[in-house]
Phi, psi and omega in degrees: 000126182273163168056048171304128177263327184225134166262130180244114176252133185224154170202156178223149179214157174222150173257093192092158179223083018273168184169184179303137180230157178216158177224166177202153177213154166240127174253125177231125178273118183290317182301324184258344180077007181283142184233157176222131172254146179208152180204165173189178183203173180225143180298334181216112183204188177234163181293320178299319180296317183291324182293319180294316182303320178304311180293313179296318183293314178304307177293325181293340183285343183285134187279339179217165178296132182225166169264119188238132169259111183269127175244117180223151170271357186274112171294325178302316183289310188299307182292329179298313181288316187273335184236315191277326186310309183302323177294314180300326180288322177297331180258029178051052183049050168230154188247152179269130176218119180063031186081354184249156172270135186236156176295144182276121179291148177062025189300326176298324177288315176302317180294322180295314180298325185288320177297319182286327178279347169283324184287315184258160171262114190245126168257125180267131174231127180273136171242150176280129177296147173057038184244013181088010173291113188309305188287321175301322178295320188285327176299318181296314175300325178295315179294319181295313182304317186296329179272338184307323188291347177270350187282000000 
């Protein structure tokens, strides 16, 4: 994808899984260099849910349609966007398990993410978590700080 305008770095975290959860993101507008950080949390969540919330919140913060490169350490989010989501949509937001259709976890967030990636042109890039990637490490800090108030 040419002419990326925005980098979106995201992370989610939980103390226990399920447990108190937090999410964080950094949005970087490449042409201007401006950045924005945001975070939040929930008293009871899962790590996968917080990873998704971070992406949904980050994309929702964009005021107009953009070309976005999403950086996340979440294989769940990455594979969901690139591999699984088209199949889930065909199956009315259900997943196959043992040859049967089962309810999709976090379907509310997947549906919202589907809307957002239709509005924006999103390229997914996986980063290794806890590997010294500065923006990913900062997003992890934001997510952990966000759930601390629920401990």
